[in-house]
N, C-alpha and C positions, 0 to 999 in steps of 0.2 A: 485492491490486490490488483486492478487492472492497470495500474501506474508503473507495476514493475513487472516486466517479463519472465517467466522462467526460460531455461534456455531452449526448451522444445516449444515454446510459445503456446502452450496449452495454458489455461486460465488456471490461478490459484484456488484450491480448495483446503477444507479444513485437513490438519493430520491425520494419517490412518496408519501410517508404518513408519519405523525409524530410517534414517537417512541422515546424510551430511549436508549442511549448508552450501547451495551452489555457489556461494561468494566467498564465505572465509572459512568454509570446511568444518565448522564447529557442528558437534552431534544435535541433531534435531529428533529427539527420542519421545517426546511426548507433546500434546497438543499446546501444552502453556510455551513451548520453545520457539514454534513457528508454524509454517503451512508446507503444503505439498501440492505438486503439479497435478491437474485431473488425470495424468497418464501415470501418476504415482513413481515417476522416475526421478524427481527432483525436489529439494527441499530447500527452503529459505528460511534463516532464523528471523526472529520479529527485529533485531538490532539493524542487520542489513536491509529488512524490508524498508524500515523508515529512514536509514541512511540513503537508500537508493530511489526514492519517492521521488517523482518530478512534482514538489510541492507546488511551484508556479499552476502546473495544469491541474492539480487538483482545486486550488482556488478558483481557477478561471472558470473550470466546470462548474463548481457548486455556484458561483455568483451568476454563470449563465442561467442556471436551473432557477435560481430565485428570482432573477430577472422576468422570467417566464411566468411566475406566479403572482409575483408582488412587485409592488415599485420600492424601490431602494432608498433610503436615505443616508446619506454617508456623514458622519460626525467627525469632523477633524479637532480630534484630540489636542493637536499642539496649539490651537486657537481658542480653546475653552478650558479654563481651569476650573 
């Protein structure tokens, strides 16, 4: 949730009230359709959340967290059949 910002820069929390997606304007009228910002003024649908994620940052942060805890072995799938 922290990789896509709400217009107001508040963190995303679970949905609690109907609204429209801040990106595509589709209705976000139940929990299964998306998230709401902590102030309650903005919503984002799951499709837009996924399409607007900075996936490189997600992967980099996850790998950094793993490196702190364990030693990582990288398997080169191209060279191993």
